[in-house]
C-alpha positions as CSV (number, residue, x, y, z in Angstrom):
1,M,120.4,104.9,16.5
2,S,120.3,106.9,13.5
3,A,121.1,106.0,10.1
4,L,123.1,108.2,7.7
5,T,123.5,108.8,4.0
6,I,126.6,109.8,2.4
7,R,128.2,110.3,-1.1
8,M,131.6,109.2,-2.0
9,P,133.3,108.8,-5.3
10,D,132.8,105.1,-6.4
11,D,136.4,104.0,-6.4
12,K,136.8,105.5,-2.6
13,Y,133.6,103.4,-1.6
14,Q,135.0,99.9,-3.3
15,R,138.9,100.6,-1.7
16,L,136.8,100.7,2.1
17,K,134.7,97.7,0.9
18,A,138.3,95.9,0.0
19,L,139.3,97.2,3.2
20,S,136.4,96.3,5.6
21,R,136.5,92.8,3.6
22,R,140.5,92.4,5.0
23,R,139.4,93.8,8.4
24,R,136.6,91.1,8.6
25,T,133.8,93.5,9.3
26,S,131.3,95.4,7.6
27,V,131.9,98.7,6.0
28,N,129.4,100.5,8.0
29,Q,131.2,99.3,11.2
30,L,134.8,100.7,9.4
31,I,132.3,104.2,9.2
32,D,131.7,103.8,12.8
33,E,135.6,102.7,14.0
34,M,136.8,105.8,11.7
35,A,134.0,108.2,13.3
36,T,135.0,106.8,16.9
37,L,138.5,108.0,16.4
38,L,137.9,111.6,14.6
39,L,136.1,112.4,18.0
40,A,138.8,111.3,20.3
41,E,141.2,113.3,18.4
42,A,138.7,116.5,18.6
43,D,138.1,115.3,22.4
44,A,142.0,115.5,23.2
45,E,142.4,118.6,21.4
46,T,139.7,120.7,23.2
47,H,141.2,119.0,26.3
48,F,144.3,120.1,25.6
49,A,143.4,123.6,24.9
50,L,141.8,123.7,28.0
51,R,145.0,123.0,29.6
52,V,147.0,125.6,27.7
53,Q,144.7,128.0,29.0
54,R,144.7,126.9,32.9
55,G,148.8,127.5,32.4
56,Q,148.6,130.5,30.8
57,G,150.9,132.5,33.1
58,K,152.4,130.0,34.8
59,Q,155.4,128.7,32.9
60,Q,158.0,129.9,35.1
61,R,156.1,128.2,38.0
62,G,156.2,124.9,35.6
63,L,160.0,125.4,34.8
64,A,161.1,125.7,38.7
65,L,159.1,122.1,39.3
66,L,160.8,120.8,36.5
67,E,164.1,122.2,37.7
68,R,163.4,121.0,41.1
69,A,162.5,117.5,40.1
70,K,165.4,117.1,38.0
71,G,167.5,118.0,41.1
72,R,166.1,114.5,43.0
73,D,167.4,112.1,40.5
């Protein structure tokens, strides 16, 4: 595990400290949870971008499949 030192304005730190108290966790755990969410968001964006690349030039086929699916209702 790595240690990380960050600098932030005192008022922002106090707000994080108050939030961590309300959530009954530590500021450290709160920051870890925020980092996890940001990384998950970045992973989702990457995954979506790769899917977009794979779909390039296949729009007509996709639309045809959707039309076909509509007819099965």
